[in-house]
N, CA, C and O atoms as a Tinker XYZ file with bonds, in Angstrom:
   460  protein
     1  N    -38.746000   59.307000   37.065000    73     2
     2  CA   -37.492000   59.610000   36.034000    64     1     3
     3  C    -36.479000   58.398000   36.093000    63     2     4     5
     4  O    -35.973000   57.854000   35.111000    81     3
     5  N    -36.263000   58.054000   37.490000    73     3     6
     6  CA   -34.980000   56.872000   37.541000    64     5     7
     7  C    -35.781000   55.535000   37.189000    63     6     8     9
     8  O    -35.064000   54.617000   36.790000    81     7
     9  N    -37.035000   55.297000   37.263000    73     7    10
    10  CA   -37.862000   54.434000   36.314000    64     9    11
    11  C    -37.808000   54.464000   34.968000    63    10    12    13
    12  O    -37.682000   53.490000   34.227000    81    11
    13  N    -37.912000   55.667000   34.647000    73    11    14
    14  CA   -37.695000   55.721000   33.167000    64    13    15
    15  C    -35.912000   55.216000   32.473000    63    14    16    17
    16  O    -35.518000   54.624000   31.468000    81    15
    17  N    -35.405000   55.711000   33.408000    73    15    18
    18  CA   -33.833000   55.581000   32.919000    64    17    19
    19  C    -33.656000   54.269000   33.167000    63    18    20    21
    20  O    -32.709000   53.811000   32.528000    81    19
    21  N    -34.320000   53.343000   33.988000    73    19    22
    22  CA   -33.943000   52.199000   34.042000    64    21    23
    23  C    -34.472000   51.150000   33.016000    63    22    24    25
    24  O    -33.850000   50.129000   32.721000    81    23
    25  N    -35.753000   51.525000   32.476000    73    23    26
    26  CA   -36.500000   50.961000   31.443000    64    25    27
    27  C    -35.622000   51.253000   30.250000    63    26    28    29
    28  O    -35.568000   50.377000   29.387000    81    27
    29  N    -34.926000   52.363000   30.080000    73    27    30
    30  CA   -34.472000   52.658000   28.408000    64    29    31
    31  C    -32.748000   52.009000   28.702000    63    30    32    33
    32  O    -32.038000   51.760000   27.727000    81    31
    33  N    -32.186000   51.772000   30.263000    73    31    34
    34  CA   -31.119000   51.168000   29.966000    64    33    35
    35  C    -31.296000   49.666000   29.797000    63    34    36    37
    36  O    -30.395000   48.907000   29.440000    81    35
    37  N    -32.530000   49.313000   30.085000    73    35    38
    38  CA   -32.908000   47.600000   29.912000    64    37    39
    39  C    -32.711000   46.941000   28.732000    63    38    40    41
    40  O    -32.210000   45.897000   28.314000    81    39
    41  N    -33.560000   48.397000   28.147000    73    39    42
    42  CA   -34.023000   48.194000   26.521000    64    41    43
    43  C    -32.781000   48.458000   25.678000    63    42    44    45
    44  O    -32.842000   47.918000   24.574000    81    43
    45  N    -31.673000   49.151000   25.919000    73    43    46
    46  CA   -30.668000   49.395000   25.456000    64    45    47
    47  C    -29.577000   47.925000   25.704000    63    46    48    49
    48  O    -28.897000   47.510000   24.766000    81    47
    49  N    -29.555000   47.384000   26.825000    73    47    50
    50  CA   -28.874000   46.032000   27.159000    64    49    51
    51  C    -29.412000   44.900000   26.657000    63    50    52    53
    52  O    -28.677000   43.936000   26.440000    81    51
    53  N    -30.844000   44.843000   26.381000    73    51    54
    54  CA   -31.484000   43.853000   25.290000    64    53    55
    55  C    -31.413000   44.068000   24.046000    63    54    56    57
    56  O    -31.271000   43.012000   23.430000    81    55
    57  N    -31.445000   44.858000   23.481000    73    55    58
    58  CA   -30.709000   45.209000   21.861000    64    57    59
    59  C    -29.230000   44.882000   21.671000    63    58    60    61
    60  O    -28.925000   44.301000   20.629000    81    59
    61  N    -28.248000   45.192000   22.575000    73    59    62
    62  CA   -27.304000   45.075000   22.899000    64    61    63
    63  C    -26.891000   43.705000   22.653000    63    62    64    65
    64  O    -25.921000   43.241000   22.053000    81    63
    65  N    -28.314000   42.930000   23.543000    73    63    66
    66  CA   -27.485000   41.126000   23.999000    64    65    67
    67  C    -27.912000   40.871000   22.532000    63    66    68    69
    68  O    -27.029000   40.692000   21.693000    81    67
    69  N    -29.182000   40.845000   22.187000    73    67    70
    70  CA   -29.768000   40.550000   20.844000    64    69    71
    71  C    -28.677000   40.821000   19.443000    63    70    72    73
    72  O    -28.487000   40.072000   18.485000    81    71
    73  N    -28.186000   41.911000   19.680000    73    71    74
    74  CA   -27.157000   41.843000   18.299000    64    73    75
    75  C    -26.028000   41.190000   18.843000    63    74    76    77
    76  O    -25.306000   40.658000   18.000000    81    75
    77  N    -25.701000   41.093000   19.951000    73    75    78
    78  CA   -24.333000   39.768000   20.047000    64    77    79
    79  C    -24.085000   38.700000   19.702000    63    78    80    81
    80  O    -23.095000   38.157000   19.210000    81    79
    81  N    -25.793000   38.169000   20.200000    73    79    82
    82  CA   -26.279000   37.048000   19.803000    64    81    83
    83  C    -26.237000   36.737000   18.610000    63    82    84    85
    84  O    -25.724000   35.718000   18.150000    81    83
    85  N    -26.992000   37.943000   17.786000    73    83    86
    86  CA   -27.202000   37.491000   16.490000    64    85    87
    87  C    -25.526000   37.443000   15.425000    63    86    88    89
    88  O    -25.244000   36.615000   14.558000    81    87
    89  N    -24.903000   38.319000   15.778000    73    87    90
    90  CA   -23.229000   38.771000   15.763000    64    89    91
    91  C    -22.927000   37.001000   15.953000    63    90    92    93
    92  O    -22.770000   36.386000   14.898000    81    91
    93  N    -22.856000   36.281000   17.142000    73    91    94
    94  CA   -22.451000   35.543000   17.331000    64    93    95
    95  C    -22.977000   34.173000   16.166000    63    94    96    97
    96  O    -22.209000   33.645000   15.361000    81    95
    97  N    -24.456000   33.808000   16.347000    73    95    98
    98  CA   -24.995000   32.837000   15.653000    64    97    99
    99  C    -24.447000   33.271000   14.030000    63    98   100   101
   100  O    -24.798000   32.400000   13.235000    81    99
   101  N    -23.948000   34.005000   13.604000    73    99   102
   102  CA   -23.476000   34.725000   12.249000    64   101   103
   103  C    -22.249000   34.092000   12.091000    63   102   104   105
   104  O    -21.907000   33.365000   11.159000    81   103
   105  N    -21.444000   34.512000   13.333000    73   103   106
   106  CA   -20.351000   33.627000   12.845000    64   105   107
   107  C    -20.122000   32.537000   13.389000    63   106   108   109
   108  O    -18.901000   32.447000   13.512000    81   107
   109  N    -20.755000   31.425000   13.889000    73   107   110
   110  CA   -21.258000   30.339000   14.018000    64   109   111
   111  C    -21.403000   29.526000   12.823000    63   110   112   113
   112  O    -20.749000   28.559000   12.432000    81   111
   113  N    -22.286000   30.058000   12.390000    73   111   114
   114  CA   -22.995000   29.734000   10.936000    64   113   115
   115  C    -21.676000   29.994000    9.873000    63   114   116   117
   116  O    -21.356000   28.975000    9.262000    81   115
   117  N    -21.149000   30.791000    9.675000    73   115   118
   118  CA   -19.505000   31.337000    8.825000    64   117   119
   119  C    -18.689000   29.795000    9.412000    63   118   120   121
   120  O    -18.291000   29.075000    8.497000    81   119
   121  N    -18.483000   29.377000   10.591000    73   119   122
   122  CA   -17.664000   28.385000   11.136000    64   121   123
   123  C    -17.905000   27.236000   10.662000    63   122   124   125
   124  O    -17.125000   26.425000   10.163000    81   123
   125  N    -19.240000   27.167000   10.862000    73   123   126
   126  CA   -19.935000   25.911000   10.229000    64   125   127
   127  C    -19.699000   25.541000    8.766000    63   126   128   129
   128  O    -19.581000   24.414000    8.285000    81   127
   129  N    -19.658000   26.654000    8.201000    73   127   130
   130  CA   -19.569000   26.965000    6.473000    64   129   131
   131  C    -18.150000   26.543000    6.010000    63   130   132   133
   132  O    -17.739000   26.034000    4.967000    81   131
   133  N    -17.537000   26.947000    7.190000    73   131   134
   134  CA   -15.899000   26.719000    6.727000    64   133   135
   135  C    -15.380000   25.289000    6.994000    63   134   136   137
   136  O    -14.530000   24.702000    6.325000    81   135
   137  N    -16.026000   24.831000    8.073000    73   135   138
   138  CA   -15.712000   23.400000    8.235000    64   137   139
   139  C    -16.336000   22.367000    7.528000    63   138   140   141
   140  O    -15.809000   21.260000    7.420000    81   139
   141  N    -17.703000   22.722000    6.911000    73   139   142
   142  CA   -17.847000   21.549000    5.897000    64   141   143
   143  C    -16.941000   21.795000    4.469000    63   142   144   145
   144  O    -16.475000   20.826000    3.868000    81   143
   145  N    -16.735000   23.236000    3.977000    73   143   146
   146  CA   -15.550000   23.513000    3.149000    64   145   147
   147  C    -14.314000   22.514000    3.254000    63   146   148   149
   148  O    -14.060000   21.528000    2.563000    81   147
   149  N    -13.687000   23.015000    4.227000    73   147   150
   150  CA   -12.529000   21.900000    4.909000    64   149   151
   151  C    -13.079000   20.356000    4.748000    63   150   152   153
   152  O    -12.362000   19.618000    4.072000    81   151
   153  N    -14.003000   19.927000    5.175000    73   151   154
   154  CA   -14.132000   18.738000    5.173000    64   153   155
   155  C    -14.616000   18.234000    3.720000    63   154   156   157
   156  O    -14.912000   17.039000    3.721000    81   155
   157  N    -14.722000   18.717000    2.808000    73   155   158
   158  CA   -14.920000   18.543000    1.433000    64   157   159
   159  C    -13.741000   18.450000    1.161000    63   158   160   161
   160  O    -13.524000   17.401000    0.555000    81   159
   161  N    -12.448000   19.335000    1.394000    73   159   162
   162  CA   -11.563000   19.613000    0.580000    64   161   163
   163  C    -10.253000   18.648000    0.952000    63   162   164   165
   164  O     -9.256000   18.542000    0.238000    81   163
   165  N    -10.502000   17.868000    2.410000    73   163   166
   166  CA   -10.216000   16.734000    3.156000    64   165   167
   167  C    -10.054000   15.510000    2.549000    63   166   168   169
   168  O     -9.088000   14.746000    2.563000    81   167
   169  N    -11.353000   15.408000    1.902000    73   167   170
   170  CA   -12.186000   14.116000    1.507000    64   169   171
   171  C    -11.618000   14.325000   -0.091000    63   170   172   173
   172  O    -11.267000   13.258000   -0.592000    81   171
   173  N    -11.477000   15.444000   -0.919000    73   171   174
   174  CA   -10.893000   15.456000   -2.086000    64   173   175
   175  C     -9.504000   15.050000   -2.033000    63   174   176   177
   176  O     -9.138000   14.201000   -2.845000    81   175
   177  N     -8.843000   15.427000   -1.372000    73   175   178
   178  CA    -7.132000   15.008000   -1.233000    64   177   179
   179  C     -7.129000   13.993000   -0.683000    63   178   180   181
   180  O     -5.945000   13.671000   -0.775000    81   179
   181  N     -7.917000   12.755000    0.164000    73   179   182
   182  CA    -8.122000   11.605000   -0.001000    64   181   183
   183  C     -8.255000   10.637000   -0.828000    63   182   184   185
   184  O     -7.814000    9.488000   -0.815000    81   183
   185  N     -9.128000   11.397000   -1.803000    73   183   186
   186  CA    -9.533000   10.430000   -3.140000    64   185   187
   187  C     -8.041000   10.644000   -4.391000    63   186   188   189
   188  O     -7.816000   10.039000   -5.439000    81   187
   189  N     -7.283000   11.728000   -3.714000    73   187   190
   190  CA    -6.266000   12.135000   -4.863000    64   189   191
   191  C     -5.130000   10.929000   -4.205000    63   190   192   193
   192  O     -4.559000   10.085000   -4.895000    81   191
   193  N     -5.044000   11.021000   -3.365000    73   191   194
   194  CA    -3.987000   10.196000   -2.540000    64   193   195
   195  C     -4.565000    8.794000   -2.715000    63   194   196   197
   196  O     -3.941000    8.280000   -3.643000    81   195
   197  N     -5.237000    8.169000   -2.364000    73   195   198
   198  CA    -5.905000    7.123000   -2.596000    64   197   199
   199  C     -5.561000    6.509000   -4.336000    63   198   200   201
   200  O     -5.088000    5.394000   -4.555000    81   199
   201  N     -5.957000    7.612000   -5.520000    73   199   202
   202  CA    -5.797000    7.353000   -6.743000    64   201   203
   203  C     -4.016000    7.022000   -6.957000    63   202   204   205
   204  O     -3.527000    6.083000   -7.585000    81   203
   205  N     -3.189000    8.270000   -6.116000    73   203   206
   206  CA    -2.040000    8.203000   -6.583000    64   205   207
   207  C     -1.410000    6.677000   -5.971000    63   206   208   209
   208  O     -0.817000    5.953000   -6.771000    81   207
   209  N     -1.580000    6.205000   -4.431000    73   207   210
   210  CA    -1.098000    5.120000   -4.166000    64   209   211
   211  C     -1.613000    3.785000   -5.001000    63   210   212   213
   212  O     -0.960000    2.744000   -5.073000    81   211
   213  N     -2.652000    3.963000   -5.497000    73   211   214
   214  CA    -3.089000    2.442000   -6.356000    64   213   215
   215  C     -2.426000    2.810000   -7.835000    63   214   216   217
   216  O     -2.407000    1.824000   -8.571000    81   215
   217  N     -1.918000    3.928000   -8.386000    73   215   218
   218  CA    -1.643000    3.897000   -9.345000    64   217   219
   219  C      0.080000    3.401000   -8.956000    63   218   220   221
   220  O      0.678000    2.659000   -9.735000    81   219
   221  N      0.532000    3.753000   -8.077000    73   219   222
   222  CA     2.193000    3.710000   -7.782000    64   221   223
   223  C      2.456000    1.759000   -7.100000    63   222   224   225
   224  O      3.480000    1.077000   -7.065000    81   223
   225  N      1.141000    1.468000   -6.704000    73   223   226
   226  CA     0.840000   -0.042000   -5.908000    64   225   227
   227  C      1.002000   -0.830000   -7.721000    63   226   228   229
   228  O      1.867000   -1.573000   -8.188000    81   227
   229  N      0.008000   -0.359000   -8.203000    73   227   230
   230  CA     0.107000   -1.017000   -9.740000    64   229   231
   231  C      1.459000   -0.974000  -10.565000    63   230   232   233
   232  O      1.992000   -1.912000  -11.158000    81   231
   233  N      1.848000    0.222000  -10.469000    73   231   234
   234  CA     3.564000    0.541000  -11.234000    64   233   235
   235  C      4.160000   -0.483000  -10.584000    63   234   236   237
   236  O      4.699000   -1.299000  -11.332000    81   235
   237  N      4.242000   -0.729000   -9.234000    73   235   238
   238  CA     5.463000   -1.827000   -8.746000    64   237   239
   239  C      5.137000   -2.917000   -8.914000    63   238   240   241
   240  O      6.048000   -3.743000   -8.861000    81   239
   241  N      3.923000   -3.359000   -9.151000    73   239   242
   242  CA     3.563000   -4.782000   -9.352000    64   241   243
   243  C      3.592000   -5.392000  -10.283000    63   242   244   245
   244  O      3.611000   -6.623000  -10.294000    81   243
   245  N      3.605000   -4.517000  -11.470000    73   243   246
   246  CA     4.136000   -4.383000  -12.796000    64   245   247
   247  C      5.601000   -4.552000  -12.922000    63   246   248   249
   248  O      6.172000   -5.368000  -13.645000    81   247
   249  N      6.095000   -3.751000  -12.195000    73   247   250
   250  CA     7.787000   -4.053000  -12.025000    64   249   251
   251  C      8.253000   -5.441000  -11.778000    63   250   252   253
   252  O      8.948000   -6.115000  -12.539000    81   251
   253  N      7.664000   -5.869000  -10.326000    73   251   254
   254  CA     7.834000   -6.612000  -10.054000    64   253   255
   255  C      7.660000   -8.018000  -10.587000    63   254   256   257
   256  O      8.390000   -9.003000  -10.476000    81   255
   257  N      6.184000   -7.803000  -11.360000    73   255   258
   258  CA     6.103000   -9.254000  -12.339000    64   257   259
   259  C      7.265000   -9.312000  -13.663000    63   258   260   261
   260  O      7.872000  -10.247000  -14.185000    81   259
   261  N      7.243000   -8.114000  -13.861000    73   259   262
   262  CA     8.459000   -8.287000  -15.090000    64   261   263
   263  C      9.733000   -8.415000  -14.729000    63   262   264   265
   264  O     10.563000   -8.346000  -15.636000    81   263
   265  N     10.177000   -8.617000  -13.421000    73   263   266
   266  CA    11.500000   -8.625000  -13.006000    64   265   267
   267  C     11.677000  -10.520000  -12.504000    63   266   268   269
   268  O     12.678000  -11.210000  -12.313000    81   267
   269  N     10.229000  -10.825000  -12.439000    73   267   270
   270  CA    10.108000  -11.778000  -11.928000    64   269   271
   271  C     10.190000  -12.734000  -13.172000    63   270   272   273
   272  O     10.910000  -13.733000  -13.170000    81   271
   273  N      9.421000  -12.370000  -14.210000    73   271   274
   274  CA     9.560000  -13.262000  -15.597000    64   273   275
   275  C     10.901000  -13.260000  -15.787000    63   274   276   277
   276  O     11.502000  -14.334000  -15.774000    81   275
   277  N     11.709000  -11.820000  -16.031000    73   275   278
   278  CA    12.932000  -12.279000  -16.109000    64   277   279
   279  C     13.937000  -13.476000  -15.502000    63   278   280   281
   280  O     14.660000  -14.290000  -16.076000    81   279
   281  N     13.673000  -13.230000  -14.144000    73   279   282
   282  CA    14.635000  -14.140000  -13.491000    64   281   283
   283  C     13.925000  -15.485000  -13.447000    63   282   284   285
   284  O     14.565000  -16.434000  -12.995000    81   283
   285  N     12.936000  -15.638000  -13.778000    73   283   286
   286  CA    12.322000  -17.229000  -14.327000    64   285   287
   287  C     12.951000  -17.846000  -15.385000    63   286   288   289
   288  O     13.403000  -18.976000  -15.571000    81   287
   289  N     12.811000  -16.047000  -16.538000    73   287   290
   290  CA    13.369000  -17.012000  -17.902000    64   289   291
   291  C     14.893000  -17.366000  -17.665000    63   290   292   293
   292  O     15.211000  -18.417000  -18.220000    81   291
   293  N     16.092000  -16.624000  -16.847000    73   291   294
   294  CA    17.026000  -16.861000  -16.545000    64   293   295
   295  C     17.538000  -18.257000  -16.273000    63   294   296   297
   296  O     18.323000  -19.020000  -16.836000    81   295
   297  N     16.717000  -18.294000  -15.089000    73   295   298
   298  CA    16.920000  -19.645000  -14.452000    64   297   299
   299  C     16.337000  -21.013000  -15.041000    63   298   300   301
   300  O     16.727000  -22.150000  -14.775000    81   299
   301  N     15.220000  -20.594000  -15.979000    73   299   302
   302  CA    15.029000  -21.716000  -16.988000    64   301   303
   303  C     16.367000  -22.172000  -17.763000    63   302   304   305
   304  O     16.980000  -23.225000  -17.595000    81   303
   305  N     16.745000  -20.860000  -18.875000    73   303   306
   306  CA    17.994000  -21.000000  -19.669000    64   305   307
   307  C     19.066000  -21.600000  -18.618000    63   306   308   309
   308  O     19.458000  -22.659000  -19.109000    81   307
   309  N     19.550000  -21.426000  -17.681000    73   307   310
   310  CA    20.612000  -22.094000  -16.720000    64   309   311
   311  C     20.423000  -23.697000  -16.689000    63   310   312   313
   312  O     21.300000  -24.529000  -16.921000    81   311
   313  N     18.958000  -23.960000  -16.318000    73   311   314
   314  CA    18.757000  -25.241000  -16.068000    64   313   315
   315  C     19.293000  -26.220000  -17.161000    63   314   316   317
   316  O     20.014000  -27.218000  -17.185000    81   315
   317  N     18.457000  -25.307000  -18.234000    73   315   318
   318  CA    18.548000  -25.914000  -19.986000    64   317   319
   319  C     19.991000  -26.352000  -20.034000    63   318   320   321
   320  O     20.288000  -27.518000  -20.290000    81   319
   321  N     21.070000  -25.226000  -19.736000    73   319   322
   322  CA    22.419000  -25.498000  -20.067000    64   321   323
   323  C     23.129000  -26.477000  -19.164000    63   322   324   325
   324  O     24.072000  -27.151000  -19.576000    81   323
   325  N     22.519000  -26.572000  -17.531000    73   323   326
   326  CA    23.091000  -27.568000  -16.888000    64   325   327
   327  C     22.622000  -29.037000  -17.508000    63   326   328   329
   328  O     23.427000  -29.964000  -17.600000    81   327
   329  N     21.380000  -29.139000  -17.878000    73   327   330
   330  CA    21.089000  -30.612000  -18.655000    64   329   331
   331  C     21.755000  -31.033000  -19.829000    63   330   332   333
   332  O     22.126000  -32.190000  -20.024000    81   331
   333  N     21.968000  -29.674000  -20.952000    73   331   334
   334  CA    22.857000  -30.050000  -21.731000    64   333   335
   335  C     24.267000  -30.529000  -21.605000    63   334   336   337
   336  O     24.789000  -31.391000  -22.313000    81   335
   337  N     24.922000  -29.756000  -20.450000    73   335   338
   338  CA    25.845000  -30.627000  -20.173000    64   337   339
   339  C     26.265000  -31.442000  -19.628000    63   338   340   341
   340  O     27.452000  -31.770000  -19.649000    81   339
   341  N     25.207000  -32.069000  -18.883000    73   339   342
   342  CA    25.105000  -33.488000  -18.212000    64   341   343
   343  C     24.966000  -34.199000  -19.520000    63   342   344   345
   344  O     25.959000  -34.856000  -19.831000    81   343
   345  N     24.054000  -34.218000  -20.283000    73   343   346
   346  CA    23.481000  -34.932000  -21.289000    64   345   347
   347  C     25.063000  -35.081000  -22.058000    63   346   348   349
   348  O     25.427000  -36.250000  -22.187000    81   347
   349  N     25.917000  -34.137000  -22.517000    73   347   350
   350  CA    26.985000  -34.433000  -23.150000    64   349   351
   351  C     27.891000  -34.871000  -22.584000    63   350   352   353
   352  O     28.562000  -35.651000  -23.260000    81   351
   353  N     28.320000  -34.650000  -21.286000    73   351   354
   354  CA    29.114000  -35.269000  -20.397000    64   353   355
   355  C     28.800000  -36.973000  -20.283000    63   354   356   357
   356  O     29.659000  -37.807000  -19.996000    81   355
   357  N     27.632000  -37.211000  -20.523000    73   355   358
   358  CA    27.225000  -38.451000  -20.397000    64   357   359
   359  C     27.259000  -39.392000  -21.718000    63   358   360   361
   360  O     27.346000  -40.613000  -21.590000    81   359
   361  N     27.174000  -38.662000  -23.230000    73   359   362
   362  CA    27.393000  -38.918000  -24.341000    64   361   363
   363  C     28.675000  -39.291000  -24.273000    63   362   364   365
   364  O     28.951000  -40.459000  -24.547000    81   363
   365  N     29.808000  -38.281000  -23.857000    73   363   366
   366  CA    31.172000  -38.690000  -24.141000    64   365   367
   367  C     31.874000  -39.772000  -22.921000    63   366   368   369
   368  O     32.953000  -40.280000  -23.222000    81   367
   369  N     31.431000  -40.020000  -21.936000    73   367   370
   370  CA    31.843000  -40.999000  -20.730000    64   369   371
   371  C     30.784000  -41.908000  -20.236000    63   370   372   373
   372  O     30.422000  -41.917000  -19.060000    81   371
   373  N     30.318000  -42.640000  -21.120000    73   371   374
   374  CA    28.989000  -43.399000  -20.637000    64   373   375
   375  C     29.451000  -43.902000  -19.549000    63   374   376   377
   376  O     28.937000  -43.534000  -18.493000    81   375
   377  N     30.404000  -44.751000  -19.533000    73   375   378
   378  CA    31.043000  -45.802000  -18.347000    64   377   379
   379  C     30.838000  -44.900000  -16.950000    63   378   380   381
   380  O     30.068000  -45.060000  -16.003000    81   379
   381  N     31.693000  -44.046000  -17.184000    73   379   382
   382  CA    31.555000  -42.777000  -15.935000    64   381   383
   383  C     30.320000  -42.353000  -15.323000    63   382   384   385
   384  O     30.051000  -42.036000  -14.165000    81   383
   385  N     29.779000  -42.409000  -16.154000    73   383   386
   386  CA    28.031000  -41.628000  -15.874000    64   385   387
   387  C     27.695000  -43.032000  -15.428000    63   386   388   389
   388  O     27.416000  -42.977000  -14.230000    81   387
   389  N     27.613000  -44.154000  -15.845000    73   387   390
   390  CA    26.913000  -45.472000  -15.051000    64   389   391
   391  C     27.672000  -45.359000  -13.615000    63   390   392   393
   392  O     27.019000  -45.176000  -12.588000    81   391
   393  N     28.933000  -45.466000  -13.606000    73   391   394
   394  CA    29.950000  -45.826000  -12.052000    64   393   395
   395  C     29.358000  -44.717000  -11.281000    63   394   396   397
   396  O     29.153000  -44.992000  -10.099000    81   395
   397  N     28.986000  -43.348000  -11.723000    73   395   398
   398  CA    28.248000  -42.488000  -10.664000    64   397   399
   399  C     26.897000  -42.559000  -10.528000    63   398   400   401
   400  O     26.454000  -41.978000   -9.538000    81   399
   401  N     26.264000  -43.001000  -11.102000    73   399   402
   402  CA    24.850000  -43.473000  -11.171000    64   401   403
   403  C     24.816000  -44.661000  -10.016000    63   402   404   405
   404  O     24.121000  -44.537000   -9.008000    81   403
   405  N     25.680000  -45.881000  -10.279000    73   403   406
   406  CA    25.330000  -46.638000   -9.225000    64   405   407
   407  C     26.047000  -46.428000   -7.815000    63   406   408   409
   408  O     25.588000  -46.925000   -6.787000    81   407
   409  N     27.127000  -45.709000   -7.843000    73   407   410
   410  CA    27.922000  -45.205000   -6.440000    64   409   411
   411  C     26.481000  -44.576000   -5.843000    63   410   412   413
   412  O     25.809000  -45.238000   -5.053000    81   411
   413  N     26.046000  -43.175000   -6.314000    73   411   414
   414  CA    25.059000  -42.406000   -5.903000    64   413   415
   415  C     24.009000  -43.052000   -5.381000    63   414   416   417
   416  O     23.475000  -42.635000   -4.354000    81   415
   417  N     23.492000  -44.376000   -6.154000    73   415   418
   418  CA    22.536000  -44.766000   -5.557000    64   417   419
   419  C     22.782000  -45.580000   -4.125000    63   418   420   421
   420  O     22.037000  -45.540000   -3.147000    81   419
   421  N     24.249000  -46.463000   -4.283000    73   419   422
   422  CA    24.659000  -47.280000   -3.601000    64   421   423
   423  C     24.604000  -46.157000   -1.991000    63   422   424   425
   424  O     24.108000  -46.480000   -0.912000    81   423
   425  N     25.099000  -45.199000   -2.244000    73   423   426
   426  CA    25.347000  -44.455000   -1.026000    64   425   427
   427  C     24.137000  -43.748000   -0.507000    63   426   428   429
   428  O     24.109000  -43.673000    0.721000    81   427
   429  N     23.027000  -43.156000   -1.209000    73   427   430
   430  CA    21.885000  -43.070000   -0.997000    64   429   431
   431  C     21.100000  -44.127000   -0.312000    63   430   432   433
   432  O     20.608000  -43.879000    0.789000    81   431
   433  N     20.909000  -45.544000   -0.998000    73   431   434
   434  CA    20.282000  -46.481000   -0.070000    64   433   435
   435  C     20.643000  -46.636000    1.120000    63   434   436   437
   436  O     19.839000  -46.867000    2.023000    81   435
   437  N     22.540000  -46.477000    1.372000    73   435   438
   438  CA    23.123000  -46.676000    2.824000    64   437   439
   439  C     22.597000  -46.071000    3.937000    63   438   440   441
   440  O     22.453000  -46.563000    5.056000    81   439
   441  N     22.092000  -44.051000    3.233000    73   439   442
   442  CA    21.863000  -43.119000    4.195000    64   441   443
   443  C     20.735000  -43.280000    4.834000    63   442   444   445
   444  O     20.362000  -42.805000    5.907000    81   443
   445  N     19.970000  -44.325000    3.745000    73   443   446
   446  CA    17.991000  -44.032000    3.837000    64   445   447
   447  C     17.885000  -45.356000    4.603000    63   446   448   449
   448  O     16.761000  -45.598000    5.043000    81   447
   449  N     18.876000  -46.283000    4.850000    73   447   450
   450  CA    18.336000  -47.811000    5.250000    64   449   451
   451  C     18.145000  -47.496000    6.629000    63   450   452   453
   452  O     18.507000  -46.468000    7.200000    81   451
   453  N     17.354000  -48.779000    7.258000    73   451   454
   454  CA    17.126000  -48.856000    8.800000    64   453   455
   455  C     17.844000  -49.522000    9.304000    63   454   456   457
   456  O     17.906000  -50.649000    8.812000    81   455
   457  N     18.563000  -49.302000   10.253000    73   455   458
   458  CA    19.558000  -50.354000   10.684000    64   457   459
   459  C     19.050000  -50.717000   12.480000    63   458   460
   460  O     19.671000  -51.549000   13.141000    81   459
C-alpha cells in the first residue's frame, strides 16, 4: 500500500511539474511576443523621430540660407553705396583724391620696404 501511495504521489508530482513547465513556457512565449511588439514599436518611433529631425534640419537650413542671402544682399548694397560715395568724392575734389592716393602709396611703400 505504501508503494501505491508513492507511485500516485510521484505521478501527481510529475503532472504538476509538467503543468508548471507548460505554464512557464506559455509565459515565456508571451514575453517573447511582447518584446517583439515593443521592439517594433521602438523602431517605428525611431523612424518617426528621424523623419521629424530631418524635416526640422531642412527647415533650419532653408531659414539660414534665406538669412544668408538677405545679409549678402544688404552687404552688397552697402558696398555699392560706399563705392558710389567714393566716386562722387573723387569727382567733386579730384586733386584731393590724387593727393590722398599718392600719400597712401608712399606710406604703404615705406612700411613694406626692406631696411
